[in-house]
N, C-alpha and C positions, 0 to 999 in steps of 0.2 A: 504494500500500500504506500503510495507516494505522499509527499507532504501536503499537497492540496487536498487529497482525499481525507487525510487525518484532520485537517482544519475544518472541512465541511462537516465531518462527523462530530467534532467537538462543538461546533456551532449548533448542530441539531440537538445536542444533548442539553443545551441551555433551556431551562424550563420556561414556559410561555409567560409565567407571571414576572419573571425577571426581564423579559423583553418589554412587557407592558410597563413595568416600573421604570425601565430605561426611557421609554417613550414619554412617560409622565414627567420624569426629571428633565428631559430635553425641552418639553413645553415650559417648565419652570425656568430653565436657563434662558430661553428665548424671551420670556416676559420680563425677566430681571436684567437683561443686558441689551435689549434692542434700543438703539439710539442712546446708548448709555451716556456719552459725553453731552450731546445736545440737550437731553431731557434730564440731566442731573440736577437735583434739588440743591441749591446753594444759597442758603439764607445767611443771616448775620452770625449765627453760631458757627456755621461751617467756615465762614470767612475768618472769624476769630481764631479757630483752630488751625486753619491753613496758614495764617500768619505765624503762629507758634511753631508749627512744623517747618515752615520755610526758614525761620531763624536757626533752628537746630541743624537742618540739612546744610545750610550755608556756613555753619561753624560759628555763628554769631551768638549762640546760646547753648547752654548745657542741656542734656536730656532732662526733662522735667521729673520731679519726684512726687508730684501730685497730678491728678487727672482733672477732668471737667468738674466744675462746682455745681452743687445742687441749689438752684436759684431760690427754692422755697424753704431752705433750711434756716434762713435768718433774714431779718429785715435789712441789716447792714451787709453790703457785699463783702466787706473785709472779714466778716465773721461766718461766711458760708462754709458748709462742709464740702470737702473735695474727696471724690472717690480716687481709687488708685490710678496710676499713670499708664497702665498696660495698653489701654486703647490708643493713647498717643503713640506708644511704641510701635503698635501695628501700623499706624499711619506714617510714622517716620521711616520705618523699613520699606514700606510700599513706595514712598516718595523717593527713597534712595535707589530703589530698583527700577521703577517705571518713570521717574522724573517728577519734579515738584510741580505738578499741575493738579487742578481741582479734582479731576476724576480719579487720579491715583490715590488720593486720600480716602476715596469711597470704595476702592477695590477690596479692602478687608470686609466691608459690610456685605457686598454682593457675593464674595467668596463664601463667607460663613452662612449666608442665606441659602446658597446653592447646596452647601454641605448639609444643611438642616433637612433637605428634602429626603434623601435616603435614610437619614437618622430618624425622621418622622415615621417612615414606614417600619423600620426596625423596632422603634419604640412601641407602636401599636400592634405589631406582629407578636409581641409578648403575650397579648391577650386575645385579640380578634383574629379571625381566620384570614386567609390570603385575600379573598375578594373584598371583604369589608375594610381591611387594612389598605388595599389599593384605592378603594373608594374614598376614604377619608383623606388619604394622601393627595389624591387629585384635587379635592376641595381645598386643601392647604396650598397646593401649588398655584391655584388660580385665585386665591384669596386676595381681594382688593387691598386690604390693609397690609399684608405681608409683602405683596409685590411692590407697593409704593414705598414701604419702609426698607426695601433692599436697594433703593435707587438714590440714596444720599448717605452722607457720613454722619452718624450719630451713635454715640456709645451704646444706647439701649437697643439698637438694631441687632446686636449680637446676642441678645438675651435668649431668643427662641432656640438657637443652635446649642448654646451651652446649657440651657435648661434641659434639653433632650439628652445631651451627653451626661449631664449630672445625674439625671434620674435613671438612665440606662445603666450607668456604672454603679450607682447605689443599689439598684435592683440586683445586679450580679453579686454584690457584697451580701445583701440580705438573703438571697436565695442560695448562694454558693457556700456561705459560711467559711469554714477554715480552708476549703478547697478552692476559693476564688482565685483566679489567675492574676499573675503579677501585672499583666497588661491592663487589667481593669483597675488596678491600684494606681497606675500611672495616669490612666484616662480620668479617673475620679479626681486625682490631684490636679490635673489640668483644668477640668471643669470647675472645681472649687476655687482654684487659684485665679482663674479668669473671671468667673462669675461674681466673686466678691468685689471686683473692680469695675463692673459694668454699671452698677447703680447701687445706691444705698439700700434699696428694698431687697435686691437679690443678695446683697452682702449679708443682710440679717437672715433672710429666708434660707439660703444655702447653708449658712453656719448653723442655724438653729436645727434644721432638718438633719444635718450630719451628726450633731451632738445627740439629737433625739434618737437617731438610728442606733448609735452605739449604746445609748442608755436602755433602749428596748431590748437589745441583745443581752446586756448585763442583767436586766430584770428577769428575762426568761432563762437566765443561766445557760446561754448558748456559748459554744466555743467561738472565741473572737480572734480573728487573724491579726494580732497586734502588730506583727512585723509589716504586714501589708498596709495597715492603717498608718504606720510610721512613714511608709513611702508616700501615702496620700498627703500627709501633712508636710512632709519634706518638699514635695513637688509644689504644693500650694504656697508654702513659705518662700520658696525660691522664686516663684513668679511674682511674689509681692515684695521682692527685695527693695525696689525703688521706693515704695510706700513706707517700708519699715525704716529705711535710712532717713527719709524725709521727716518722719515722726520723731525720731531720736534727735534730729538736728533742731527741731522746733519745740522741744519739750512736750511732745504729744498734744499740741494745740488742736490739731484736726480731730483727734479722738475726743477731746474735751468738748468741742463744738457738737460733735455727734451725740454724746451723752447728754449735753445740755438741751438738745432738741427734745429728747424724750422726758426730760424733767421740766420742760416748759419754761426754760430760762433764757433761751437764745433765739427762738423762732417767733415769727410774727403770726399772731392769731387774729389779726384785724379783719382778714378776709373770710374767716370761718362763718359758715351759716349757723352753726350751733356752738355754744361754749364747750370747752374741753370737758367740763364736769357733767355735761348732759349725756350720760351713757346711753340712754334710750335713743336719742337722736343719732348718736354715732353708730349704734347698732343698725338702725334703719338705713342710714346712709351707706354703711358698709355692704349690706345686703343689696341695696339698690344699685350701687355702682358695679358690683360683681355681675348682677343680672344684665345690666345694660352693656357691660363689656363683653359678656358672652355672646350677646346678639351682634354688636357692632364688629368685633374682631372676626366673627364667623361669617357674617353676611354683608357687611358694609351698610346695613340698615340702621337707622337711628342717627343720633348726633355723635360727633367724635369726642365729646366731653360728657361727663355725667350731668344729667339735667334734674336728677332727684325727683322724678315723677311720682314714684311710689311714696316717697316721703311727703310730697305735697298732698297726695291722696289721703294719707292717714292723718295728717295734721290739719287738713282743710284750709291751708293758707293760699291755695290757688283755686279759683273758682272753676276754671276749665280743666282741672286735673283729670276728671273722669273722661273728658273729651280727648285730652292728650293721650291718656292711657289706652283707651279703647279704639281710637281712630288711627293709631300708629302700630307698627309691629311690636312695640314694647310689651304689650299684653301677651301676645303669642310667644315672644321671646322669653318672658318671665315664666310662663307655663312650661315651656321646653326645658329651661334651666332647673326649675323646681322638680320636675319629673326626673331630670337627669341626676340631680343630687340624690333623690330618693332611690333611683336605680343603683347608684354607686354604693349607697349604704346597704341596700338589700343584698347586692352581689358580694360585698365584703363579708357579710354574715353567712351567705349560703353557698359560696363557691367551694366546690369539692377539690378541684385541682390545687395542689399545694403552691406551685410556682405562680399560678394565676392569682391565688388569694394573696400571696405576698405582694404581687404587683399592685393589685387593687388597694390594699391597705397602705402601701407606700404612697400612692397617689392621694388617698384620703388624708393621711397625716400631713403631706405636703400642702394640700389645700387648707386644712385646718390651721396650720401655722401661718400661711399667707393671709388668711382671713383675719387672724389676730394681729398680724403685723400692720395690716391696712386700717385697722380700727381707728387709730388716732390720725390717720392721713386723709381719710375721705371727707373733705370739707372744701367749701369754696368751689371755684371753677376748676375742677380736676379733669384733666384729659384722660380718656380711656386707654391711651397708649401705656399708661403706667401699670396696666394690668396684663401686659404681655408676658409676664412670668408665669401666668396660668392660661396661656393662649390655647393649649391643647384640650381644655375642658369641654367646650361645645362639640368638638370633633369626637371626643370620647362618648359624650352623651348620645350623639346620633348613632354611633357604633353600637352602644348598649341597647338603644331603642330598636335598631334594625335587627340585632341578634335576638332580642326578645320576641319580636314580631315573627321572625322566621321560625322560631321554635313553636309558635302557636298554630302554624299552618292555616292561617286565615288569609285566603287569597286576596280579598279586597283590601284588607288592612296592610298586607305585605306590599301590594302595589302602591298604596298611598305613601308608605314610608320610603320605599325605594325611589319614588318620584321626587322625594325631597332632595336626593343627591343631584340630579340634573337641574332642579329648580334653584338650589342654592348656588350651584356653579354658574348658572345663567345670570343670577342677580349680581354676583361678583364681576362677571365678565362685562355686564352692562355698565357697571360703575367704572371699570377700567376703560371701556369704550368712550365714556363721557369725558374722562381725563385725556384720552387719546385725541379726541376732537379739539379740546382746548390747546393741547400741545401743537397739533398740526396747524391750527389757526394762529398760533403764537399769542394766545390770550390767557395763558395760565396764571399770569400775575394778578388777574382779577379774581382769582380764587385764593388770594393771599399766599400764593406760592411763587417761588423764584427759581427759574431754571436757566441754565447757561445759554440756551438757544435764544432767550429773550433779552438777556443783559449783556452778553458778550458783544453784540453789534453796537450797543450804546457805548460801551467802553472803547471799542475800536474807533468809533466815529469821533468821540471827543478827543482821543489821543491823536488821531490823524489830522485833526483841525486845530490842534493846540498852537501851531506855529511857533514852536520853541519855548512856549510858556511852561514853566515847571509846576505852577499852581493853576488849577482849573476850578472854576466855580460851576455849580450845578443847581438848578432849581426846576420846578415843574409840578406835575400832578401828584398830590400827596398819596393817592391810591397806589401809585407806582413806587415813589421814592421812599415811602415809609417802610417798605419791605426790601427794596432793592438797593438803597443807598450804600449800606455797609459792604455788601458784596461788590458793588461797583468801585468802592474805595480800594478794595483788595485788587481787583482786576486792573484798574488804572495804575496802581502802584507798581505793577509788574513792568511797566514802561518807564519807571523812574519818576512818575509825576504824582502830585498830591491833589486829591479831589476834596473840595469843601462844599458844604451845602449852604445855600443862601435862601432867605425867604423871598417869596414872590414880590413883596413890596420893595425889596432892595435890589432887584435885578437891574433896573435901569441905572441906579447909582453906581453899582459895581461895574457895569459895562462902560459907563462914561469915564471911569477911572483908568481905563485901558486894560483891565483884566479880561481874560477869556471867560465868558459866561455862556453856558448851554442850558437849554430848556427841554424838558421831557414832557410831552403832551399826548393826549389821547386822540387828538385831531391834527391834521396837517396844518402847518402855519400858512398865513397869508403870503403869497409869493412876493408881495411888495416889501414885506418885513424880512422874510428869509427865503430867498430864491433857491437856496440849496438846503436840503435836509436829509436825514437818514430815516428810513422806515423799517420797523420790525413788524412784519406782517401788515395787517390793516388796522391795528389798534394802538400801536406805540410809535411815536415820532420823536426825533431828537434833532435840534437845530441850534445854531449859534445865535445868541441875542445881540443885535446890533442897533445902536441908537445914533441919531444925528448929534454931533458935538455942538 
């Protein structure tokens, strides 16, 4: 048998579900990388981080010992809590390899988003069968939220990938006991070491769940692989070397800020809907936001922030609460989540297979810990992206529901549940299609988003018409500049020029002084005032302001 025959035979031996998984992953890669540069989200936070990375790569700054700050951890910016610096390290390495350009800083995000796709399947395959695991994986692949959050640089975008790796590795520890492999020890150490540096919430959850796992083993008097746990903590500590050095150099100031937040001494509570002491309100809000997050992250339906509809319904503070609740998908999303939580509890108690029972109980403990952690956090205008540490829950609920219905052998009910898979996929695809239309028409800025395809032409135009000026003034429509100005400052600075913003009322005065002033508008200028202008699609125009001396 020749080599070609052997290759064909080996290909034929690959199971069909692997080919299907590969196809699903390829769809996910396409959605996450198509027009990656042009449609890259690049807001003020990304411009800030890009400047930091640029200074390190150019040798003008040391590698940072702290990472991004948590904006809501204190009223004073100087007292905000900083997570670990590892996310910056990912960006710095990427910039060194691929060049110090905006998209290279987002390569770690898209890479880990792609890696999360097969991890997602492996994670669910620990409990669900092949078909259901492939089904929920496809829904994750086309999820509007996770596709959009793979297309820009943000530390929390890595949470889904490392959450899956953390739970998969922890499951092997809990189910394998003393016989768990050394590879799983290393992988758990990586997941823990990276996860605690992605966000303050995952730092607490991952740490608490790890300690709880060891504590449960001790309580049940099980054999504990201490040497392998030592490897876990050694790898995690190694990955946190930068943060540890930074803490020792500053007298553990960052840790003190973190502890101060939970003792209510350093953080701002002025935006809270309910006082800290109102446990009932905090409980309702916690439940409320979890239910809303399960719906939004799963289907893209609802708001991208917690609107506390169920809290309003119970408290009677909003007259149209019933209308909001029952005329939106929130009601059905709530029923779905409540039923899903009930199914999870029932399965934890009734599951006969030992490994599956361990998997379910690990998930239950993880969710219980995360619920407690979010108890003091859910207040004010809280964005639902903060719940991406539990992103897998609605997918699990649908899998449990489908598995239960399949066991009942009720044909009509089975068809109804199975139709949910293409229906949810279509809802997400329609949301993606809506964003696609905005991107093609170069009008994404009007959805309070900033992509390179819309701001690079502006930066290019003002630099090309600067006529040797090193300082350029910019004014214009606030709907554009309120979101795009800081990214534009970064892009213009790449040409060695400084961009400053001036109010519309001062434009003429600045122009008369001889400075270069440009204006960004939603309509083309009068040819008599500006015969030459740059156009970004049909919704954004930039031109030089000229006045008669």
